[in-house]
C-alpha positions in Angstrom: 7.7 15.1 -28.2 7.4 17.6 -31.0 10.4 19.3 -32.4 10.5 22.2 -34.9 14.0 22.4 -36.3 15.5 23.3 -39.7 19.2 22.9 -40.4 20.4 24.2 -43.8 22.6 22.0 -46.0 26.3 22.3 -45.0 25.7 23.9 -41.6 26.8 22.7 -38.2 24.1 22.7 -35.6 24.7 22.0 -31.9 21.9 20.8 -29.7 22.4 21.8 -26.1 20.3 21.5 -23.0 20.0 19.5 -19.7 20.1 15.8 -19.4 16.8 14.2 -20.3 15.6 17.1 -22.4 15.4 15.1 -25.6 18.6 15.9 -27.4 19.6 12.3 -28.2 16.0 11.4 -29.0 16.2 13.9 -31.9 19.3 12.2 -33.2 17.8 8.8 -32.9 14.7 9.9 -34.8 16.8 11.4 -37.6 18.9 8.2 -37.8 15.8 6.0 -37.9 16.2 4.3 -34.6 12.9 5.8 -33.4 9.6 5.8 -35.4 8.0 9.0 -36.7 5.1 9.7 -39.0 5.3 10.8 -42.6 5.8 14.5 -43.4 7.7 15.1 -40.1 11.3 14.5 -41.1 12.9 15.5 -44.3 16.5 15.2 -45.5 17.4 17.0 -48.7 13.6 17.3 -49.3 13.0 13.6 -49.0 10.5 12.2 -46.4 12.4 9.8 -44.2 9.3 8.0 -42.9 9.5 4.3 -43.6 13.2 4.4 -44.4 15.3 2.0 -42.3 18.5 3.4 -40.6 20.8 1.7 -43.2 18.8 3.4 -46.0 19.0 6.9 -44.6 21.7 9.4 -45.8 23.2 9.8 -42.4 26.3 8.6 -40.4 26.3 8.6 -36.6 29.3 8.9 -34.3 28.8 8.0 -30.6 30.8 8.5 -27.5 31.8 4.9 -27.7 34.1 4.7 -30.7 32.7 1.3 -31.8 35.9 0.0 -33.3 36.4 -3.7 -33.8 39.1 -4.8 -31.5 40.5 -7.6 -33.7 40.8 -5.3 -36.8 43.6 -2.8 -37.5 42.8 0.9 -37.5 43.1 0.9 -41.3 40.6 -2.0 -41.6 38.2 -0.3 -39.2 38.3 2.9 -41.2 38.0 0.9 -44.5 34.6 -0.4 -43.2 33.3 3.0 -44.1 33.7 2.2 -47.8 33.0 -1.6 -47.9 32.0 -3.9 -45.0 33.6 -6.8 -46.9 37.0 -5.0 -46.9 37.3 -5.7 -50.7 38.9 -2.5 -51.7 40.0 -1.2 -55.1 43.2 0.8 -55.4 41.0 4.0 -55.4 39.4 2.8 -52.2 42.8 2.2 -50.5 43.9 5.7 -51.4 40.7 7.1 -49.9 41.4 5.2 -46.7 44.9 6.5 -46.6 43.8 10.1 -47.2 41.1 9.8 -44.5 43.8 8.6 -42.0 46.0 11.4 -43.0 43.2 14.0 -42.4 42.8 12.8 -38.8 46.5 12.4 -38.2 46.6 8.6 -38.0 48.4 7.8 -41.2 51.3 6.2 -39.3 49.0 4.0 -37.2 47.0 2.1 -39.9 48.5 -1.2 -38.9 47.9 -0.9 -35.2 45.0 -2.4 -33.2 42.6 -0.1 -31.4 44.0 -1.1 -28.0 47.3 0.4 -29.0 45.8 3.9 -29.4 44.6 6.5 -26.9 41.0 7.4 -26.5 41.3 10.5 -28.6 43.1 8.5 -31.4 40.3 5.9 -31.4 37.7 8.6 -31.8 39.7 10.1 -34.7 39.6 6.7 -36.4 35.8 6.5 -35.9 35.5 10.0 -37.3 37.6 9.0 -40.4 35.3 6.0 -40.9 32.2 8.1 -40.6 33.5 10.7 -43.0 34.5 8.0 -45.6 30.8 6.9 -45.7 30.2 10.2 -47.5 26.7 10.6 -46.2 25.2 14.1 -46.5 24.4 14.2 -42.7 26.7 13.5 -39.8 25.2 13.0 -36.4 27.4 13.4 -33.3 26.0 12.1 -30.0 28.5 13.5 -27.5 31.4 11.7 -29.1 34.1 13.7 -27.3 32.5 13.9 -23.9 35.1 11.7 -22.3 38.0 13.7 -23.6 39.8 16.5 -21.8 39.0 20.1 -22.7 42.0 20.7 -25.0 41.6 17.4 -26.9 37.8 17.9 -27.2 38.4 21.4 -28.6 40.9 19.9 -31.2 38.4 17.2 -32.2 35.6 19.7 -32.6 37.7 21.9 -34.9 38.7 18.8 -36.8 35.1 17.8 -37.4 34.1 21.3 -38.4 37.0 21.6 -40.9 36.4 18.1 -42.4 32.6 18.7 -42.7 33.2 22.1 -44.3 35.5 20.5 -46.8 33.1 17.7 -47.6 29.9 19.8 -47.5 28.3 17.7 -44.9 25.6 18.9 -42.6 26.4 18.2 -38.9 24.1 17.9 -35.9 25.8 17.5 -32.6 24.5 16.8 -29.1 26.6 18.2 -26.3 26.3 19.1 -22.7 29.1 21.7 -23.0 27.8 25.1 -24.3 31.4 26.0 -25.2 31.4 23.1 -27.7 28.7 25.0 -29.7 30.7 28.2 -29.5 33.8 26.4 -30.8 32.3 24.5 -33.8 28.7 25.3 -34.5 27.3 28.1 -36.7 23.8 27.2 -35.4 22.7 26.3 -31.9 19.4 25.0 -30.6 18.4 24.7 -26.9 16.3 21.6 -26.1 14.2 22.0 -23.0 11.5 19.7 -21.8 11.1 18.0 -25.1 10.9 21.3 -27.1 13.3 23.6 -28.8 12.9 26.9 -26.9 15.6 28.9 -28.8 17.4 28.4 -32.1 19.5 30.5 -34.4 23.1 31.5 -35.2 25.3 30.5 -32.4 26.7 34.0 -31.7 23.1 35.5 -31.5 21.8 32.7 -29.3 24.5 33.3 -26.7 24.4 37.0 -27.0 20.6 37.2 -26.4 19.8 34.1 -24.3 16.2 33.2 -23.6 15.0 32.7 -20.1 15.4 28.9 -20.4 19.0 29.3 -21.8 19.9 31.6 -19.0 18.6 29.1 -16.5 20.6 26.3 -18.2 23.8 28.3 -18.3 23.4 29.3 -14.7 
């Protein structure tokens, strides 16, 4: 699988395409979960070959929120700053602000089981944003949500990323997700990117493979 893709700093890129096309493989390679050779993957001009996942300047948000059931929402979010939960006063204020940004400031002391699916994903998003990594990877994190809530979450991610200057790369099976949140869209088809560019242009002038995918 060989992918040719450039995402400029601070942009939001959506990867769309059929199941099995290679979208999640791209994210896993960026995150360091899959090997790649040197001079193939650069983030902010730095070759990522040889760098372990924990060393890479990326955060990843999955469809499964991955919250710890025995920890409060506030504690789960605070893990984005310090895994030991030893927080300074500045850190505590940052956690509070992150919870406010995702609308969970009144739920910091609740356990994950007391929240809805959408609220748990908001908590996961707050934790990912608190890590303050230059790149945020989204692997269909809102696929299980209803259309209205998914739209709200996409707009929230887009707004928070713009505010923080993060670069976002999102895998989605919903073309409308790209139109809602992404300024760049790339179609992944049979292990290759067959069309990429500004989202409006991609959907206004779809390639044959995109027309086939959209039906």
